[in-house]
ZAVEX-701433 format. One record per residue (C-alpha): y, z, x. Coordinates in steps of 0.05 Angstrom, whole numbers, padded with zeros to 5 digits, always signed. Example, Ala and Ser with C-alpha at 12.3 -4.5 7.8 and 13.67 -1.06 7.14 Angstrom:
residues 2
-00090+00156+00246-00021+00143+00273
END
This chain:
residues 775
-00003+00000-00001+00047+00018+00056+00031-00048+00093+00048-00090+00032+00114-00048+00023+00134-00064+00094+00115-00137+00088+00159-00142+00028+00218-00110+00066+00211-00156+00122+00209-00216+00076+00270-00193+00041+00305-00180+00107+00283-00251+00129+00317-00279+00068+00386-00245+00086+00381-00271+00156+00370-00344+00129+00429-00335+00081+00471-00310+00142+00455-00367+00187+00464-00419+00128+00532-00388+00111+00551-00386+00185+00525-00452+00204+00558-00482+00140+00625-00449+00152+00623-00482+00223+00605-00551+00194+00660-00543+00142+00711-00528+00198+00684-00588+00236+00694-00632+00174+00759-00601+00161+00784-00619+00232+00759-00691+00220+00790-00698+00154+00861-00670+00166+00894-00722+00121+00867-00686+00062+00916-00627+00075+00977-00671+00079+01023-00681+00136+01005-00639+00199+01050-00636+00259+01036-00686+00314+01044-00669+00388+01116-00689+00392+01132-00641+00335+01091-00588+00372+01133-00598+00433+01196-00594+00393+01190-00545+00337+01250-00544+00288+01278-00475+00302+01352-00461+00296+01382-00432+00361+01445-00395+00362+01499-00415+00415+01508-00361+00467+01572-00339+00494+01565-00311+00565+01614-00275+00607+01629-00286+00678+01587-00228+00700+01527-00252+00658+01531-00211+00596+01527-00241+00524+01593-00232+00490+01567-00256+00424+01535-00317+00393+01554-00372+00341+01503-00378+00285+01498-00389+00211+01430-00362+00189+01391-00358+00254+01418-00309+00308+01363-00334+00356+01370-00343+00430+01301-00356+00465+01277-00323+00529+01221-00343+00575+01156-00306+00583+01179-00279+00649+01238-00243+00613+01190-00204+00573+01163-00134+00598+01092-00124+00607+01092-00065+00559+01115-00110+00504+01063-00160+00515+01010-00107+00519+01035-00078+00453+01030-00147+00419+00960-00160+00444+00932-00091+00430+00959-00092+00361+00957-00166+00339+00900-00203+00380+00860-00160+00426+00820-00224+00445+00877-00268+00454+00856-00289+00522+00788-00303+00505+00792-00354+00447+00825-00422+00436+00867-00409+00375+00814-00379+00329+00780-00315+00335+00707-00325+00310+00684-00255+00312+00745-00231+00276+00740-00287+00224+00668-00267+00209+00686-00201+00201+00740-00214+00153+00693-00261+00114+00637-00208+00111+00685-00150+00095+00730-00195+00047+00789-00175+00091+00778-00099+00080+00766-00093+00155+00835-00123+00176+00857-00198+00179+00835-00248+00230+00898-00283+00247+00907-00295+00320+00974-00297+00352+00968-00371+00356+00955-00373+00279+01014-00328+00267+01058-00374+00308+01033-00432+00269+01049-00398+00206+01119-00380+00229+01134-00452+00253+01101-00494+00204+01064-00467+00142+01114-00416+00121+01103-00361+00067+01031-00351+00046+01016-00376-00023+00996-00331-00080+00949-00385-00107+00880-00374-00075+00861-00447-00066+00926-00460-00039+00922-00400+00008+00853-00423+00034+00881-00493+00049+00942-00461+00081+00898-00419+00127+00855-00480+00149+00921-00518+00167+00940-00455+00208+00870-00458+00244+00882-00531+00258+00955-00522+00284+00931-00462+00322+00878-00502+00362+00930-00556+00374+00982-00501+00400+00928-00475+00449+00920-00546+00474+00995-00559+00481+01019-00494+00508+00993-00442+00558+00978-00373+00530+01042-00345+00560+01086-00398+00526+01051-00381+00460+01071-00309+00466+01140-00324+00484+01147-00372+00427+01120-00320+00380+01170-00268+00403+01227-00319+00397+01211-00343+00329+01202-00275+00292+01255-00252+00245+01265-00175+00258+01315-00169+00203+01391-00148+00207+01405-00214+00242+01356-00201+00295+01324-00268+00303+01277-00268+00356+01263-00211+00412+01327-00226+00451+01371-00212+00388+01325-00153+00364+01329-00118+00432+01402-00124+00433+01418-00104+00358+01369-00046+00356+01373-00018+00428+01435-00052+00460+01387-00079+00517+01361-00142+00541+01286-00154+00530+01267-00140+00600+01298-00070+00599+01256-00044+00536+01215+00015+00547+01142+00027+00521+01161+00062+00455+01222+00012+00439+01170-00043+00449+01121-00007+00406+01169-00004+00350+01191-00080+00353+01117-00101+00355+01105-00055+00298+01154-00094+00256+01110-00154+00262+01073-00127+00205+01130-00132+00154+01201-00130+00182+01227-00124+00112+01187-00062+00097+01192-00035+00169+01266-00038+00174+01292+00016+00223+01353+00025+00186+01325+00033+00114+01259+00062+00129+01260+00102+00197+01202+00144+00176+01157+00088+00161+01178+00050+00226+01166+00112+00267+01092+00115+00234+01084+00045+00247+01109+00049+00320+01056+00108+00328+01001+00062+00304+01019+00010+00360+01021+00066+00409+00952+00086+00387+00925+00013+00391+00953+00015+00462+00910+00075+00481+00849+00050+00441+00851-00013+00491+00865+00024+00555+00936+00005+00563+00963+00076+00565+00924+00144+00565+00921+00197+00511+00973+00240+00545+01025+00187+00545+01010+00165+00474+01016+00236+00448+01083+00246+00482+01110+00181+00460+01090+00193+00386+01129+00257+00384+01195+00222+00403+01251+00196+00359+01263+00121+00347+01329+00130+00389+01363+00068+00358+01428+00042+00386+01444-00001+00330+01492-00053+00356+01506-00105+00299+01518-00179+00319+01565-00214+00273+01625-00254+00284+01670-00196+00265+01634-00142+00306+01622-00128+00383+01665-00143+00440+01718-00196+00453+01722-00217+00375+01787-00250+00379+01769-00290+00443+01705-00311+00405+01748-00334+00347+01791-00376+00395+01728-00404+00426+01700-00423+00357+01762-00471+00349+01757-00495+00423+01682-00513+00412+01692-00550+00347+01748-00592+00379+01702-00605+00439+01643-00624+00395+01684-00676+00359+01706-00709+00426+01636-00704+00458+01580-00729+00416+01504-00727+00436+01476-00795+00470+01449-00819+00403+01520-00812+00374+01506-00753+00332+01547-00687+00337+01520-00621+00369+01517-00564+00321+01554-00503+00345+01505-00460+00303+01438-00492+00311+01430-00527+00378+01427-00468+00422+01484-00485+00468+01505-00438+00524+01582-00428+00535+01597-00395+00603+01667-00368+00600+01712-00330+00649+01717-00263+00611+01691-00208+00648+01652-00162+00600+01673-00100+00640+01749-00119+00642+01746-00138+00569+01717-00068+00549+01768-00032+00592+01825-00072+00559+01799-00059+00488+01789+00014+00505+01860+00018+00530+01882-00008+00466+01843+00039+00428+01871+00097+00466+01941+00082+00460+01953+00049+00390+01928+00106+00345+01978+00153+00381+02037+00106+00376+02019+00092+00305+02016+00164+00291+02087+00177+00319+02113+00112+00280+02085+00143+00216+02113+00211+00232+02184+00178+00233+02174+00135+00173+02152+00178+00120+02181+00162+00051+02224+00225+00055+02255+00203+00121+02254+00130+00105+02255+00115+00027+02240+00038+00049+02181+00055+00095+02155+00021+00129+02214-00025+00125+02283-00014+00158+02348-00049+00143+02318-00081+00079+02340-00068+00006+02290-00055-00046+02301-00125-00074+02293-00159-00005+02228-00120+00003+02201-00144-00065+02217-00214-00045+02180-00207+00021+02119-00179-00013+02119-00234-00064+02124-00288-00009+02068-00254+00029+02024-00249-00038+02028-00323-00047+02003-00333+00024+01941-00289+00017+01867-00304+00000+01870-00269-00067+01923-00313-00089+01886-00379-00067+01819-00354-00101+01850-00338-00165+01895-00403-00165+01830-00440-00155+01800-00405-00213+01856-00434-00260+01901-00370-00265+01975-00374-00278+02023-00346-00229+02039-00291-00278+01964-00273-00287+01958-00271-00210+02019-00229-00203+01993-00180-00251+01928-00174-00218+01965-00146-00157+01988-00086-00198+01914-00065-00222+01878-00011-00178+01815-00039-00147+01760-00014-00101+01774-00034-00027+01757-00017+00043+01819-00007+00086+01831+00000+00159+01853+00069+00187+01863+00106+00255+01823+00168+00247+01821+00222+00298+01846+00171+00348+01793+00119+00329+01788+00060+00288+01752+00070+00222+01742+00045+00153+01757+00080+00090+01735+00064+00017+01788+00073-00031+01822+00052-00095+01888+00018-00088+01932-00035-00120+01930-00097-00079+02006-00095-00076+02003-00024-00043+01952-00049+00005+01997-00104+00030+02055-00052+00043+02000-00007+00074+01981-00059+00123+02054-00079+00138+02062-00008+00167+02014-00022+00222+02032-00035+00294+01993-00091+00327+01983-00115+00395+01963-00174+00440+01936-00171+00513+01913-00221+00561+01893-00213+00635+01877-00268+00683+01862-00287+00758+01931-00321+00778+01890-00362+00837+01836-00391+00792+01867-00386+00725+01806-00349+00697+01823-00308+00638+01790-00239+00647+01807-00200+00583+01836-00224+00517+01852-00174+00462+01885-00207+00404+01890-00144+00360+01864-00077+00345+01806-00094+00297+01783-00166+00280+01752-00144+00211+01821-00124+00183+01875-00160+00230+01848-00230+00241+01912-00261+00266+01908-00266+00340+01968-00245+00380+01947-00276+00446+01953-00347+00429+01966-00356+00358+02024-00304+00349+02093-00315+00380+02146-00265+00390+02214-00261+00421+02201-00238+00490+02265-00200+00506+02280-00181+00578+02213-00208+00602+02248-00274+00599+02301-00254+00653+02257-00268+00709+02259-00340+00694+02338-00339+00700+02337-00299+00764+02284-00345+00796+02326-00407+00777+02385-00373+00810+02341-00361+00874+02315-00430+00876+02383-00467+00863+02434-00419+00896+02388-00384+00946+02407-00317+00924+02373-00254+00956+02351-00192+00914+02401-00155+00957+02464-00195+00932+02510-00154+00892+02547-00168+00826+02600-00132+00788+02570-00093+00731+02628-00105+00683+02638-00139+00616+02625-00215+00616+02635-00272+00566+02617-00345+00567+02671-00383+00530+02659-00428+00470+02638-00499+00487+02612-00482+00556+02535-00499+00563+02537-00525+00493+02555-00455+00467+02580-00458+00393+02617-00391+00398+02639-00345+00454+02583-00301+00478+02594-00233+00506+02528-00196+00514+02530-00123+00521+02488-00074+00562+02438-00031+00524+02483+00032+00526+02544-00005+00505+02611+00007+00539+02588+00067+00576+02542+00026+00615+02589-00006+00660+02624+00003+00727+02618-00017+00799+02566-00065+00821+02492-00075+00826+02443-00116+00870+02401-00169+00834+02339-00123+00847+02373-00065+00815+02403-00105+00758+02333-00137+00740+02301-00066+00746+02347-00036+00695+02353-00100+00650+02430-00104+00659+02448-00159+00609+02515-00176+00636+02490-00193+00705+02435-00240+00672+02490-00272+00633+02528-00283+00696+02471-00318+00730+02455-00363+00672+02528-00383+00672+02522-00400+00744+02459-00442+00737+02463-00471+00666+02414-00461+00609+02379-00527+00615+02353-00514+00690+02322-00447+00664+02289-00484+00607+02261-00535+00653+02232-00476+00697+02202-00447+00638+02168-00509+00618+02140-00523+00689+02114-00451+00687+02070-00476+00626+02113-00450+00567+02105-00498+00513+02141-00459+00458+02211-00483+00435+02266-00461+00480+02337-00481+00461+02381-00497+00523+02434-00442+00505+02459-00383+00546+02428-00330+00500+02360-00350+00523+02372-00310+00581+02364-00244+00542+02298-00264+00509+02315-00301+00444+02257-00354+00448+02190-00336+00414+02133-00346+00459+02059-00322+00461+02025-00273+00505+01982-00330+00533+02042-00372+00554+02076-00312+00588+02013-00290+00629+02006-00365+00654+02080-00366+00674+02079-00301+00712+02019-00317+00742+02056-00373+00778+02096-00323+00817+02035-00284+00843+02000-00352+00862+02057-00368+00911+02092-00415+00864+02031-00457+00841+02020-00459+00765+01945-00456+00746+01934-00471+00672+01892-00412+00643+01819-00426+00638+01769-00394+00587+01710-00440+00591+01676-00460+00656+01615-00493+00632+01573-00515+00573+01498-00528+00574+01449-00553+00521+01386-00508+00503+01350-00541+00563+01406-00526+00613+01433-00595+00620+01508-00587+00636+01551-00623+00581+01618-00599+00606+01650-00570+00669+01721-00550+00673+01768-00583+00722+01825-00536+00745+01900-00559+00723+01950-00540+00775+02020-00561+00800+02070-00538+00848+02129-00507+00811+02165-00463+00861+02167-00462+00936+02125-00404+00964+02186-00369+00987+02223-00372+00919+02159-00344+00886+02157-00290+00936+02229-00270+00927+02218-00268+00854+02160-00222+00861+02204-00174+00906+02255-00176+00854+02202-00152+00800+02175-00101+00845+02242-00063+00830+02221-00053+00761+02163-00009+00783+02199+00025+00841+02263+00048+00803+02271+00014+00740+02245+00012+00666+02170+00009+00696+02176+00070+00746+02134+00113+00701+02071+00076+00729+02088+00112+00797+02091+00183+00770+02039+00233+00788+02067+00293+00754+02066+00302+00677+02125+00280+00633+02161+00321+00575+02116+00341+00519+02151+00298+00471+02130+00233+00505+02059+00260+00516+02053+00246+00443+02050+00168+00456+02046+00158+00534+01970+00157+00535+01935+00173+00599+01998+00194+00634+02009+00204+00694+01987+00138+00721+02002+00151+00796+01997+00082+00822+02020+00078+00894+02005+00004+00908+02055-00056+00900+02065-00073+00830+02108-00127+00801+02130-00132+00731+02182-00132+00674+02190-00091+00615+02220-00126+00549+02245-00099+00483+02281-00143+00426+02334-00132+00379+02322-00067+00337+02258-00050+00377+02218-00099+00339+02179-00125+00403+02156-00085+00461+02129-00119+00523+02105-00107+00591+02086-00162+00645+02051-00133+00702+02025-00166+00766+01981-00147+00830+01961-00204+00879+01898-00219+00841+01911-00201+00769+01967-00212+00723+01965-00178+00656+02014-00182+00592+02020-00134+00537+02058-00142+00471+02064-00090+00416+02102-00094+00342+02092-00101+00273+02077-00161+00233+02150-00163+00205+02209-00153+00250+02237-00105+00196+02181-00053+00211+02200-00021+00275+02219+00048+00311+02291+00069+00291+02308+00079+00364+02293+00050+00433+02266+00119+00455+02198+00103+00427+02211+00029+00407+02221-00002+00477+02171-00038+00519+02162+00022+00567+02139+00063+00512+02101+00012+00469+02068-00036+00517+02068-00006+00584+02018+00050+00574+01966+00001+00550+01973-00037+00621+01972+00032+00658+01906+00052+00622+01872-00017+00634+01889-00018+00706+01867+00052+00719+01797+00032+00695+01802-00036+00731+01818+00006+00797+01765+00057+00784+01709+00002+00780+01706-00015+00853+01657-00074+00835+01719-00112+00805+01759-00113+00873+01825-00110+00840+01878-00118+00895+01917-00055+00920+01946-00097+00976+02019-00121+00981+02035-00190+00960+02031-00241+01016+02092-00252+01052+02104-00327+01067+02119-00352+01140+02189-00366+01160+02219-00324+01102+02295-00342+01103+02319-00297+01046+02329-00224+01055+02284-00182+01008+02294-00113+01044+02350-00079+01002+02340-00014+01035+02403-00017+01073+02443-00040+01011+02471+00018+00971+02492+00006+00898+02553+00038+00873+02506+00056+00814+02447+00099+00821+02405+00095+00760+02351+00143+00737+02341+00104+00668+02267+00089+00688+02252+00162+00686+02290+00172+00616+02253+00112+00582+02320+00074+00576+02337+00029+00520+02314-00037+00544+02352-00081+00491+02376-00153+00499+02441-00139+00465+02452-00205+00433
END
């Protein structure tokens, strides 16, 4: 009886074995047939498509020190990296979690596939990394229809095998990391490492790599921002897999599983990150370049999809120092401005010199220029309806300086009130460049690109005040061979009507009125203290047109009328133009056009564009040097002398003079500038290998400090320059010069005024003098 039962059991077991081999061989035969009859499944990618899969690649903006400043993209923020840029712990985590036999199969894992069939998927999926890549590249989201899903899986098998034939294992891994969408605009491993950890992929440690690999299961579900607990649990599963396959030991696994995610979330968008205003300028530059430079086949490059690389002159370190300097000074200056312009102190705050009716007209004009008006007008609303909408409270997010830092506040406010609110903010523009090469090193067009998108480096133009005076002095040096030590009477002076095309008699006054006259001054002292009458005497001697000609040769393209009053800074000029012009003095009289882009490459590294420097001789080396020595007087004993101080200033000024004392001891040439009613504050500063310009003011000229005590260039703009340069000097790798400006051979003009005594000794620089242009 026992023997009969044993024979029956053996027979039954043999039946299962036969069925197993029939299924197994039938499955293999089916797969072979499927591969032979691929046309049954519709179009499959051929070898040319496999070589060039259609993935959208973001354009990358690269700084001069090799850092990514930002990217241009629409939907895919993807910048591919090579296998050699991936850390080994990231590769190990992927293989241990997704495809342990990756190096042993040719695209399909037979053992895993059989296990999945026998267990109906309950023992885990059988997709190899190659199959998952095939799905990402070509087959897309899995169908919910069972038959369609089976056919889709077969397509993945076919494509996976083709991928294995086409690429090396290393290339497949790199492609898989590059193609995956990690969420939050993190397309591909390069973006994911930057957005979640502010790192390059090569810098990822084991637990960071494990978190990112864990997201391959479902990046929407395992989103570190929305589901940190789930992401941590999933990361720990990956760490467990790494231990299972002997990539790490149990001790390391246990210690890493106890740690936090340690995210450093750094969003990458067009309005976030570093150098936002520069990137906005670059967007326009690239669109113009693309129009003029088609591909060999005649089509246009895509700024957002073709994976271009734009190599720029911006230094990421100097850019950060510049943005930090703005972020340190502007909230303190704004706090003092707000303190002086409370509704109680100034009923028309933030405006000065305007009546209520004039303010209403100004706001209505601005209303019609805004986005809200454009959208509602397009929707068919009448002017009356649109104006009424500005009086209805609505939810909005507004910019605010909070505890000395930029922040956003959710509030309910009438749109008309938000317009007035934003009018109260002081703004800034700053640019820094190497005068020899023309390379722009830092570009800060404002305080916060999300809320203030108008770029005050290149777009905005404002009256330049006394920063225009060096052009007048330089013309006099060039034409009349004047020395900084030549003396002129400091007395009232007028240019009569009709002379130099003057429509009326022009009698400029010094900043402190009639009490600011007497004796004589050297040109160096006069420029240092922005003496208007002596500047007027000089433009009378040389004439306005030669000054205009010099300014144009220095790269200033803005309109400059050939009238005497330009001597005191009437023209409206951009920071960009002023920095390029001043750089000519530091570059021994040679103008070098500012450069922002050095090279553009396609995704394969082929060079599409390489800049050619634009230079021209404007001044003799001697004239340029003498002009520099004149401007050194500004920081030696004039309105910029605060840069030299090493002791603290009065408590009153500590409120706004951020980072003071600066204590610079090296040669610095420069010029402060303040326009009528303190509407604009400027400082232009130079050392031999770096020229930097700073402007501060409000959007409307009727928004300003009531006096020059706080509203002049030495208080509004100079502190930003001082903070920036302190940081640049502290970073020894930048090699910012502390050397004197190079003296030309055979200098024939006397620049040593130590033996010349002025009849007027000025301490105005110590007292933050009013540097008004007096017109």
